[in-house]
N, C-alpha and C positions, 0 to 999 in steps of 0.2 A: 784488259786490261795485263794482267796477271802472263797474260801467254809475249803479247806484246813487251811487254818491258826483261821478261828474262831473253829476246833476243834479240834482242834492239839493236847490237852490236854486230850481232855474227857475222857481216858482209867483213866484218875487220878480217877476219880468217883467210879473206883472198888477198889481204894488201900485205907486202914488204913488211918486217918487222923493222927492217933498218930504218924505213919512213919514217915507222909507226914512233917510232924509240929515237929517233937518233935526237942527242943532247945540243944540237945548239936552237936557235930561232929558226921558226917554220919558214919556207920559201916555197914559193911556186909550185912544186914540184911533191910536197910535204900537204901542202894545203889541198890541190889540185888530189892525190893518192884521196885523202881524207875524207873530199868532199864528194867523190865517187863510194863509198862505202853503203850506203842508205841505196843506192839505185842497183846494191848488189843482191840487197835483201828480197823484195818480193818472191824471187824463185824460190830461197830460202829456205822462205817462210811455208813452201807448196804443198804438202802432203803431213801436215802435224796436224794433228788429231787436236779438236779444240780452236783453233787457226780462226779469228778471224777478217774481217775488215776493217774493225776496230784495229786491231792487232797491228794488223798491216801498216793502217796510215800511222798508229803509231812509232814503228819501224824506219816508217818516210821521213814521218816532218820532226823526231825529237833534236833538229839541228834551227830549225825554224826559229826567228825567232819574233813574236810578235811587230818590234820598228820594221820584220821587211830585210836586218838585215841577213839572216840565216840561211842558209842552201837545206838542201840541192837546188828548189826550184824559184827560193827566193820569197814566199808567201809572209803577209801581210794581214793581221789584225784574226778576222774573225775568218778570211779562209783556211788557218790551221785549224785541224780536227779538234776539237775537244781533250783525246788522245794525247795528241803532238801537243798541245800545250802544257797538259801537265807535266808531260815525261821533260819537255823541254824545261821546263822550271827544274826535276829531280834532274837533271843533266848539268846543267849549271850549278849547281848547286854544291853536286857532287864533285867538277872538274876543280872548283875555286877551296873547296874545303879538305882536298887530298895534298899529298907534295906529288908535284906534277918533278918533268925530266929538269927542267931550266927555274922553277921556283920553288919556294916553303907552301904551306897548306896559309889560307886565312884561316885565323879561331875564332868561328861563331858567338865563341863566350866572349873575347875580348875585343874581338872589334880589331884587332889589328895581328898584321903575323907574328 
């Protein structure tokens, strides 16, 4: 799980920073670009010592959501592996509690922004 967590977003290195950090609302080009990052990652993991199928699963599935609304595969429920589910929860929490380009972070201690 540690290797997968360290490398889960390594595919973003292949996406233009202008797409990832554009300071306006998400559009189809940006969403499409971001949805490709998990597809890039399995090859990036290739020859890493200690890499396992579970760490690759974490990288591929960390944007999947239990209700089926995630990407890149639209997996739902237990079709998402345990490591993918855990990483998805962490990824979501991290996203809402840090400052974004267009929003302030959610403060978990106060329950408000």
